[in-house]
N, C-alpha and C positions, 0 to 999 in steps of 0.2 A: 482879269485873268481867270475868272470863274469858268469861262468857256473852255479852258484847257482840261477841266476835270474829267471829261469823257473822251479824251483824246488818247489814241494808242499810236506809238511810234515803234518802228522796226529798224534795227541796225542792218544796213546793207552788208551782205556777207563778205564782200571783197574789201581789201585794202586799196586805197586810191592814191595814186601818184598825182601830183598837181596837174601835169599835162594830160594824163589819161582821163582823170575825172572831168576835165573841162571839154572833152571831145564834143559832147552833145549839149553843152550849156550855151545859153544865149549871151552872157556877159562874163568874159574871162577875168575881169579885174575884181569881181566880187569875192573870190576865194581869199581867205585871210593870208596876208603876206607872211606872217610869223610861222605859219603852218609848214612851210618847207614842202617836203615831198611825202609826208605821212599824214593822210586825212582819213577820217571815218565819215560815213554818211548815214543819216537817219531819214527815213520817209514815213509818212503817215499811212496807217492802215484804216483808220477811223473816218477819214474825210476824203473827199475827192473834189476835183474842180475848183471853182472859185473859193469855196469854203476851206479847202485845203490850203490855199495860198493865205487866207486870213489867219488861220490857225498857226501856220508856220511863222507869220509875222509876229503873232503874240509870243511864240516860242523864242523867236530871235530877241524880241524885247525883254523877255524874262532873263535871257542869258546876258544881254547888254547891261542889265541892272547890276550884275556882279562882275562887270568888265570882262566878260569872256567873249572873245572874238569868234564870230561865226558867220557863215554866209548861207543864204537861202537862194538856191539856183534851180533852174529847171533841168531835170535829169529824166530822160526817157518820157517826157511829157508831164511829169509830176514834180511838184516842189520837193526839194531835198535839202536838208540842213547838213552842211559840211563843217566839221570842227577838226582841230588838230588832235591827233591820236592822244597826245598827252593831256588833253582836256576832256577825254571821254568820260571818265568817272565823275568829274565835277559836273559835266553836262547832264548826265543821267540822274545824279543826285538832285540837282536843281529842278529838273523836270518832275521828278517823283514828289518833291516838296509842293508842286503845284497840282498834284493829282494826276499827272500824265502817266499812263501805263506803258511800260517797256516790254514789248513782245520778244520772247526769246525762243529759240528752236529747242525742241526736246531731243535728247539723244537716246538712242536705244541702250538699255543696259546690257552688259555683256553676260553671256550665260556661262 
C-alpha cells in the first residue's frame, strides 16, 4: 500500500444516479447494489493509463479491508471509484490514512 502515498484523488463534482453513472461504463454490475441511487465518484489526478488502474485496484483493496463496498469502473476513459454517498467520509478517511491526498476545489471568498 506504500504506492498510494503519492496518489491524489479528486471527487467528481456531480452526484450520480445509478443508471446515469453507468451510461459510459463497461460493466454495469460492478456498482455496489446497496448504494441505491446516490453515488459519488473519485478519480485519480496523479496517475494515468495502466498505472491509474493499478492504483485504483489498491484503493479498492484498502476499502475492502474495512468492508466498505465500492466499484472501480471506466468513466470517460479513466478508472473511477464509485461509493455510496453515505460512505464518502469513511472512504476519504481511509484513503488519508494511507497517505492519499484528496484534492478539493477552492472557493472565492466573498468581498
